Residue, then its C-alpha position, 0 to 999 in steps of 0.5 A: m607074131k614078132s613080124i606083125w608087131c615089127c611091121s605095125l611099129c614101122l607103119c606107126l613110125a612112118a605115119t608120124s613122119l610129116k613135113a617138118q619135125q622137131v628133133a631133140s636130144q636129152l641127157r638126164v639123170q634119173r632117180l627111182g623112187s620105189l613103191y613096191y617090190n615083189q608085191v610088198a609095199d615099201a616106199g624108199w629109193n630103188g636106184w638111179g640112171l643116166q639116160v640118153e635119148r633122141s626124140r622126134m616130134g612131127t607136126g602133129r601131136i604124135g612122135w617117138l623116142v629112142g635111147a639108152e640108160l646105164g643105171y643101178t637098181g635092186w639087182g645091181n648095175q644095168l644097161l637098158a635100151k629105150g623105145g617108145g611113143q610120146f604125145r605132145l600135150m602143149s607147146s609154146p615158145r618157152w614150154m613144151s610138155s608131153v606124155r610118153l609110153y616106153a619099153m626098155p629091154g636090157v641086161a643086168l650087168f651080173r656075175p657069173r652071167l648077164l641077166f635079162t631085165y626090162r622096164v615098161g612105164t609112162e612119164a610126163v615130161v616138161v621142158y623150159k626152152f631158153s632158146a630155140r635150141f636148148g632147154l631144161m627138162a624134168s619128168a616124173g612117171l610110173a614104171y614096172s621093172a623086172c629081172p625074172t631070173y634074179k630070183d635064183y640069186g636073190r629075193i627081190n626081182r620086181y619093182i613098181d617105181v616112180p622115175l623122177s629125172i632132170g636133164v638138158q635138151w638140145q633141139r632142132t627142126w628138121q625139114r623134109r625135102 
């Protein structure tokens, strides 16, 4: 099953590699607004994160992204990897917007041992470009986070969050030869 999923992912990524692609790197700060934990409604702030991302958008409207996050949430510090796809909604010389779907497996930096954690979510991203290479970005989304084995140490091991982030983006256009 795992090999079928990996092959499907590779085929989708190969299909998005068209002639000219926009490559972007992002550095952003994220704040997690909490809606629910363990099926209990409780609005508030859940944590924060510092994310580094790299994304590639083809000449079509579909692209992909990879990245990493170092952050803090209800079960403590965590380190997450990020992978996903994106769909461009609008692009102009100054503005660009897209919708993203992502998965973030990782580890909670917990003692006495590291704990598996993950986040899956979607977000809308808006970028204002100051030049062809530099811009500011903001995003908002909805995400489900869980640390299944944290239930052995504490009461809260699942969240539904509203991730809000701001950051900077560097970009360039890459031509395939």
